[in-house]
N, C-alpha and C positions, 0 to 999 in steps of 0.2 A: 118619543119614538126614535131618538137618535142616541143609542146607548154609548157610543164611543166619543161623543162630543165633549170637549173639555169645558169646564166652567168659564174659563176666560173667553173662549170662542162663543159660547152661548150668550154671555153678557154683551159681547161686541155686537152680535147679530140682533139681540133685543134692542140695544141702543140705536142701531141703524133703522130698525122698523119703527121705533118711536120717532126718530128724526124725519122719517118719510111720511109720518102721519098715519101709519097703518095700525099701530098699537098705542094705547095710553097706559101709563104706569101710575099705580097708586101705592105709596109707601105708608106703612102703619108704624107709629111710634110705640113699638112693643119689644119685649125681650122674650125670646129671640126675635130679631127683626123679621118682619113679614112684608112681602111685596106681592101685589096682584097686577096682572096684565089683562087688558081687555081690548078687543078689536074696536077700532073706530068705525065710523060709517064708511070711510074709504077702505078699511080692511074688509068689511062685510061685502062691499061691492066687488072685490077681487076674488072672493071665495069660489064662485062658479068656475072661474078660469083655473084656479088651483085644483079644484076637483077634477076638471077635464084633463089637466096635465098628469095628475095622479093616475087616472084611468088609462091614459095613453101609455104611461111609463110602466105600469104593473107587469105587462108581459115580458119586459126586459129585465125585471128583477127576479124572475123565476130561475131557479138553478137546475 
């Protein structure tokens, strides 16, 4: 949902979320390479807060 984000920035952010324990990464030994990301229990616990922030911020995104 972030169309203008570069691949480099996306990879950096995913690595940060992994290091914080919010996401876990599973790599598959396939061609082409495939990677899946999954929320950890810590990530699931912060979802209600993220949903609240989204709800609060939506009126500011209207043009």
